C-alpha positions in Angstrom: -22.3 -24.3 -15.0 -20.2 -21.0 -15.3 -20.3 -19.7 -19.0 -17.1 -17.7 -20.0 -17.2 -14.7 -22.2 -14.1 -12.4 -23.7 -12.6 -9.6 -22.1 -14.2 -7.2 -24.9 -17.7 -8.9 -24.5 -17.7 -8.5 -20.8 -16.8 -4.6 -21.1 -19.2 -4.2 -23.3 -22.1 -4.2 -20.8 -20.7 -1.3 -19.5 -21.9 2.4 -20.8 -21.3 5.7 -20.8 -22.4 7.7 -17.8 -21.9 4.4 -15.3 -19.9 4.3 -12.3 -17.9 1.4 -12.2 -16.1 -0.2 -9.2 -12.7 -1.6 -9.6 -11.0 -4.2 -7.4 -8.3 -3.0 -6.5 -4.3 -4.0 -4.4 -3.4 -7.7 -6.1 -7.0 -7.7 -7.4 -6.8 -5.2 -9.9 -7.7 -6.6 -13.0 -5.2 -4.7 -15.2 -6.2 -6.5 -18.4 -9.7 -5.8 -17.9 -8.8 -2.3 -17.4 -6.3 -2.3 -20.8 -10.0 -3.6 -22.4 -11.9 -0.9 -21.1 -9.7 1.4 -22.3 -9.6 0.1 -25.8 -13.4 1.4 -26.2 -13.0 4.5 -24.7 -14.3 5.6 -28.2 -17.9 4.6 -27.4 -17.9 5.8 -23.6 -18.2 9.1 -21.8 -18.3 10.0 -18.6 -17.4 6.7 -17.2 -17.0 7.2 -13.1 -13.9 4.6 -11.9 -14.5 4.5 -7.8 -11.7 2.1 -6.0 -8.9 2.0 -3.5 -5.4 1.4 -3.9 -5.3 0.3 -7.8 -1.8 -1.3 -8.8 -0.1 -2.3 -12.2 -0.8 -0.2 -15.1 -4.2 1.9 -14.9 -4.8 2.6 -18.5 -7.7 4.4 -18.1 -6.2 7.2 -15.6 -4.0 8.5 -18.8 -4.7 11.7 -20.4 -5.4 10.4 -23.7 -8.8 9.2 -22.0 -9.9 12.3 -20.1 -13.1 12.5 -22.2 -13.9 8.6 -21.6 -13.1 7.9 -17.6 -13.2 10.1 -14.6 -11.3 8.6 -11.7 -13.0 9.1 -8.1 -10.7 8.0 -5.9 -11.6 6.5 -2.4 -8.1 6.0 -1.6 -5.2 7.1 -4.1 -2.2 5.0 -5.2 0.4 5.8 -7.5 -0.8 4.6 -10.6 -3.8 7.0 -10.5 -2.2 9.8 -8.5 -1.4 12.1 -11.6 -5.3 11.6 -12.8 -6.6 12.6 -9.3 -4.8 15.8 -9.4 -5.8 16.7 -12.7 -9.1 17.6 -14.1 -9.1 13.7 -14.6 -10.0 13.0 -11.5 -10.7 13.6 -7.8 -10.7 12.4 -4.4 -13.4 11.2 -2.0 -12.5 11.9 1.7 -14.2 9.2 3.9 -13.1 6.5 6.8 -12.5 3.3 5.1 -15.0 2.0 7.2 -17.9 4.3 5.8 -17.3 3.2 2.2 -19.8 0.7 2.0 -22.2 2.7 3.7 -21.4 5.0 0.3 -22.5 2.3 -1.8 -25.2 0.6 0.2 -27.2 3.9 0.6 -27.2 4.8 -2.8 -24.6 8.1 -2.1 -22.1 6.5 -4.6 -24.8 3.8 -6.2 -22.5 1.7 -8.1 -23.6 0.4 -12.0 -20.8 -2.2 -12.4 -18.6 -4.0 -10.5 -15.6 -5.4 -11.8 -13.7 -7.9 -9.7 -11.6 -10.8 -9.5 -12.4 -13.7 -7.7 -11.2 -17.8 -7.2 -13.1 -20.6 -9.2 -16.3 -21.3 -8.0 -16.0 -24.6 -5.7 -18.7 -27.4 -5.3 -21.4 -25.0 -3.9 -21.1 -22.5 -6.8 -19.3 -20.0 -4.4 -16.3 -18.0 -5.4 -14.1 -16.0 -3.2 -13.1 -12.3 -3.3 -9.5 -13.5 -2.1 -7.2 -11.3 -1.0 -9.2 -8.4 -1.1 -12.7 -8.2 0.8 -12.2 -4.8 2.6 -15.1 -2.6 0.2 -15.4 -5.1 -2.7 -17.9 -6.8 -0.6 -20.0 -4.1 -0.6 -19.3 -3.4 -4.0 -20.9 -6.8 -5.4 -23.7 -6.7 -2.9 -24.5 -3.0 -4.6 -23.9 -3.2 -8.1 -26.6 -3.4 -10.5 -24.2 -5.6 -12.7 -21.0 -7.7 -11.2 -18.4 -8.7 -13.7 -15.8 -11.5 -12.5 -12.2 -12.2 -13.3 -11.8 -16.1 -12.5 -8.3 -16.6 -11.7 -6.9 -19.8 -10.4 -4.2 -18.5 -8.7 -6.4 -16.2 -6.2 -6.6 -17.6 -3.1 -9.9 -18.9 -1.3 -10.1 -17.1 1.5 -12.1 -17.4 4.9 -14.5 -14.9 6.1 -17.0 -12.5 4.3 -15.6 -13.0 1.0 -17.6 -15.6 -0.2 -19.9 -14.7 -3.8 -22.5 -17.4 -5.2 -21.5 -17.2 -8.9 -25.9 -16.7 -9.4 -25.0 -13.4 -8.4 -22.2 -12.6 -11.0 -23.4 -11.2 -14.6 -20.5 -12.0 -16.5 -17.5 -14.4 -15.9 -13.9 -14.1 -17.5 -11.4 -16.6 -17.2 -7.9 -15.4 -16.6 -4.6 -17.6 -14.9 -2.7 -14.6 -15.1 -0.3 -13.9 -11.7 -1.5 -11.7 -9.1 0.2 -8.3 -8.1 2.7 -8.4 -5.9 5.1 -6.2 -3.5 7.7 -7.0 -1.1 8.0 -4.6 1.5 10.9 -6.1 3.2 13.0 -5.6 0.6 12.2 -1.8 1.1 13.3 -1.7 4.8 16.2 0.5 5.6 18.2 1.2 8.6 16.1 4.0 9.9 12.9 1.8 9.6 14.8 -0.6 11.6 15.1 1.7 14.5 12.0 2.5 14.2 10.4 -0.8 14.4 12.8 -1.4 17.4 11.3 1.6 18.9 7.9 0.3 18.4 8.1 -3.2 19.6 9.2 -1.4 22.7 5.8 -0.2 23.4 4.1 -3.3 22.9 3.1 -5.5 25.1 2.8 -9.1 25.4 -1.1 -10.5 24.9 -1.7 -7.1 22.8 -3.9 -7.1 19.5 -2.6 -5.2 16.8 -3.4 -3.4 13.6 -0.4 -2.5 11.1 -0.8 0.3 8.4 0.8 -0.2 4.9 4.2 0.4 4.1 7.8 -0.6 5.5 7.6 0.7 8.7 5.1 -2.0 9.8 6.9 -4.9 8.3 9.8 -3.5 10.2 7.8 -3.3 13.6 7.1 -7.2 13.0 10.5 -8.4 12.6 11.2 -7.0 15.7 8.6 -8.7 17.5 9.9 -12.3 17.5 10.3 -12.3 21.8 6.9 -10.9 22.4 4.5 -14.0 23.3 0.5 -14.4 22.7 0.2 -11.4 20.6 -3.3 -11.5 18.4 -4.3 -9.5 14.8 -7.1 -7.4 14.0 -5.8 -5.1 10.9 -7.4 -4.1 7.8 -4.1 -4.9 6.0 -1.7 -7.9 6.1 1.6 -8.1 4.7 4.5 -10.8 4.5 5.6 -10.5 8.2 2.7 -11.8 9.7 3.4 -15.4 8.5 6.4 -16.4 10.8 5.1 -15.1 13.7 2.0 -16.8 13.4 3.7 -20.0 12.6 5.7 -19.8 15.8 3.2 -18.8 17.9 4.0 -15.3 18.6 0.5 -14.1 17.0 -2.1 -16.9 18.2 -4.8 -14.6 18.7 -5.6 -15.8 22.2 -6.1 -12.9 24.4 -8.2 -10.8 21.9 -11.6 -9.3 23.0 -13.4 -10.4 19.5 -12.9 -12.9 17.2 -10.8 -15.4 19.6 -8.3 -17.5 17.8 -8.7 -16.0 14.7 -6.7 -13.4 12.8 -9.0 -10.8 10.8 -8.1 -8.7 8.1 -9.9 -6.9 4.9 -7.4 -7.7 2.6 -3.8 -8.5 2.4 -0.6 -7.4 -0.2 2.3 -9.1 -0.2 4.6 -11.8 -2.1 3.4 -15.0 -3.6 4.4 -16.7 -0.4 1.4 -14.5 1.8 -0.9 -15.3 -0.6 -0.1 -19.3 -0.7 -0.2 -18.4 3.2 -3.8 -17.4 3.3 -5.3 -19.8 0.6 -7.9 -21.8 2.4 -6.5 -21.0 6.3 -9.5 -21.0 8.4 -7.3 -19.2 11.1 -7.3 -16.2 8.9 -10.5 -14.3 8.2 -10.9 -11.8 5.6 -13.8 -9.5 6.7 -16.2 -6.7 5.2 -14.1 -3.3 6.2 -17.3 -1.9 7.8 -16.8 -4.4 10.6 -13.1 -4.8 10.6 -12.7 -1.0 11.1 -15.7 -0.1 13.0 -14.2 1.7 16.1 -16.1 0.0 19.0 -15.5 -3.7 17.3 -11.5 -2.4 16.9 -11.9 -1.1 20.8 -13.2 -4.6 22.1 -9.8 -6.0 21.6 -8.1 -5.7 24.9 -4.5 -4.1 24.7 -5.3 -3.1 20.9 -2.0 -1.2 19.3 -2.7 0.7 16.1 0.5 1.3 14.2 0.0 3.8 11.7 2.5 6.1 9.6 2.1 9.7 8.7 3.6 12.4 5.6 4.3 15.1 8.1 3.4 16.0 12.0 3.4 19.7 13.0 4.4 20.8 16.7 1.1 20.7 18.1 0.5 17.0 17.3 -1.8 17.4 13.9 -0.8 14.5 11.6 -1.1 14.7 7.5 -1.5 11.3 6.2 -3.0 11.8 3.2 -1.7 14.8 1.3 1.3 16.8 0.5 -0.1 20.4 0.6 -2.4 20.0 -1.8 -1.5 17.0 -3.9 -3.5 14.1 -2.9 -0.9 11.2 -2.1 -3.2 8.4 -0.5 -6.2 8.9 1.5 -7.8 8.9 4.7 -7.9 5.1 4.7 -8.5 3.3 8.2 -6.1 5.2 10.3 -8.4 7.4 12.5 -11.0 4.3 12.7 -8.1 2.5 14.6 -6.2 5.2 16.4 -9.7 6.1 17.9 -10.2 2.3 18.7 -6.9 1.7 20.2 -7.5 5.0 22.3 -10.6 3.5 23.7 -9.5 -0.2 23.9 -8.4 -1.5 27.8 -4.7 -0.9 27.8 -4.3 0.5 24.1 -2.2 2.5 22.1 -2.4 4.5 19.2 0.8 4.9 17.7 1.9 7.1 14.8 5.6 5.8 13.1 7.5 7.8 10.7 11.3 8.7 10.0 12.4 11.9 10.7 13.0 13.2 7.2 12.1 11.8 3.6 14.4 10.1 1.5 15.0 13.7 0.0 15.7 15.1 3.4 13.0 16.8 3.8 11.9 17.5 7.6 8.4 15.3 8.5 8.2 16.8 12.1 7.4 20.7 11.3 6.3 23.7 12.6 3.2 24.1 10.1 1.6 21.6 7.7 2.1 22.6 4.6 -0.5 24.9 3.0 -3.5 22.4 1.8 -2.7 19.5 3.6 -5.3 17.3 5.3 -5.2 16.5 9.2 -6.0 12.6 9.2 -5.7 12.3 12.7 -6.3 15.8 15.1 -4.2 16.8 17.6 -6.7 15.7 20.1 -6.6 11.9 19.2 -2.8 11.8 19.0 -0.8 9.7 21.9 2.5 8.2 20.5 4.8 9.2 17.9 7.9 7.5 17.1 10.6 8.4 15.1 13.8 6.3 14.5 15.3 9.2 17.0 12.5 7.9 20.1 9.2 8.1 21.3 7.1 11.0 22.0 3.9 10.8 24.4 1.8 13.8 23.6 -1.5 12.7 25.4 -3.0 15.0 28.2 0.4 17.3 27.3 -0.4 20.9 26.7 0.9 22.5 23.1 4.2 23.7 24.8 5.1 20.5 26.3 4.2 18.6 22.9 6.4 20.8 20.5 9.1 20.1 23.2 8.5 16.2 22.7 8.1 16.2 19.4 11.6 18.2 18.8 13.0 15.7 21.1 12.6 13.1 18.2 13.5 15.2 15.3 16.4 14.8 13.3 19.1 16.4 14.8 19.8 18.9 12.2 15.9 20.1 12.1 15.9 20.6 16.2 17.1 24.4 15.8 15.0 25.5 13.5 12.1 23.7 15.3 12.8 25.5 18.8 13.3 28.6 17.4 9.9 28.4 15.7 8.5 27.0 19.2 10.1 29.8 21.0 8.0 32.1 18.3 4.8 30.7 18.5 4.8 30.0 22.5 7.3 33.0 23.4 9.2 30.4 26.2 
């Protein structure tokens, strides 16, 4: 029998100097974060570790500087200002290796604050839409506080947590956080989706990163056949592909007949679709993103995005100069896994310019920019103007390929930069 306590009583378990993991994406327990902020006067030096927190993250605000420090493993919008100030910091780490930080006490956790589905007849709750690093956090933390929410889907895979593992239960029936990527897709993204779809063969296995471009790609795949999915993240775009048997997972190299992911983030339609759906397995990200597991899939196609790319093929995907924007995430896990896969294709897709008109294909990365995917790992680059294939090409050839898919108004500038660098 589960005994529920108030948010106030549950948060009282957190003490000064604790390192606290907070569940992210759709699972972000914002009302519990509000309660944590309300107890700031008794707390000092509480470290918050997380990926992709969403909604209002009260403890990240300047007035709580002395009580909380945001130590982000993948930075999202609500904590960016904190991470780029003296109120926070960023840990560069592959998504697949975050569980190692917890398990090996490199980042030992005092508390894990998670959102789960109600317990079943056997006493098991589900981590629902975000198993990712939450699985290892629950396994590693000294104390587990769980928000039990009947709106949380019960997902299959690695996310089952028995009530015996949970120390404090709080009930909430608040709606889960949502995002609609499809509504944000513009004309450039649609062109990129078409260009990427033309690279994808039937019987391929797909990984899609976060954002509008992966969703645009999914919308262009309805004439494909026998696709599989092995990805760190699912969005709404997969629903129709699965229902129409475009995605059936029949020809994967591992986990046949099942869609594999570590988390999903989208609309309520997506959450209803994954609820108690045995064809979709939500797995520990250490397994999902392990490059050797990825490469076992034949024709593994990894589709990721970037902030900017230089003329040699270096990909910055986590920062704007020194400003920490997101994180390393799973890009390199999947780029390398796809490259090693039989018939695999690692693809980076991005618009040629930002919405403010700033070029994304540039002579040099901004000072302080982080290289997430090295020029030794890069294969395909795709914009709304076409596809550049860089693998096996020298620096001059790469520059020529990239200039051909840059925004037309940027090509003269890039030509001059390439000539100055390569003297030809």
